Steps between C-alpha positions, in 0.01 A plus 500: 500500500731654760208713623283188527772338708496797738122487533540134593760602760782336305826694493697465181866405520778615273443178301139606442616840380768343281235289328274800447787711363601217268141473374499876438821464302348227287181707458703803386389706799824667609326772703316240707823302549682806637199595714495150651871525581433831678203348684717211621750754634221695673389180670851450638564199281856474375509491121760250384686452174197319354275795585729752339590283200131441419423872529804589286387247239155660502667836435690342211176383341345842563799674340578677827879481509541792744265343755681168456830674583345665808386161626841346431657785697279425800627143528759426768681237292356461150558158349564407137128456432419853619788645296390306193141619537619861529728458197206357306292807592779728376542296184127513423516880522825523302695623802812315384757699697315442827455129422877474447564680830275249675684213335829650619366527857379142481842376386676709768274343763603157364141402432446220252253508216183330629474313169827327583358343815445126498171527691233594248144574603290200405130572535401133515651485852298799622182491290181510704672607821359776723716774349419383147125499580523846657691634198231369264221643718663845498554478124131411450392795714728734304357373173145546633580859598657569162209348311232683699555815296373561148855506367613182324779301664732250340666257738761256379647259753862474396597281796232232486752216470346167416162610638406176677694350790441152634499493880581128478833567327826432682583874489172599665530222758848614605375801702124439476430875501166435331363342820490839673391677182255360244401200710386727783300710255 
């Protein structure tokens, strides 16, 4: 999809890359997520905490704790979400001592647990927006690539939420992200 954008003379922004990296994370494609982060850097885009956190989360799901730590180390000022993602990667690979060291660094930096925040992500506000549509398009392309081989693939969407979102709801109408997303499609 990013290549198609280039052919159409559209230059991806860091938000575009963040969406693609997030889709790779959800599609269990950690190598693609890290490659996209590197590509964003090569294109002189400035990866932000979202970029790194999504790539670190992809490494967690790919059981790549060492790569997750490398990415965390490249961040100028890692936030609680990035630390938590790296700790999750260490935990998944039974790297308990390193996970505890990360927790200690997080506490020393006076970063709060992201779960303690009072601003939860609520998909009904953002469903159908441009980034959401792009994420789903990238995920579909990844699934097509994975299913084009003779090897069987099992895909389970563990973050599907309620599945259907009403664009007439008060939540959707608050930001009206769907107008620039699914309505334009």
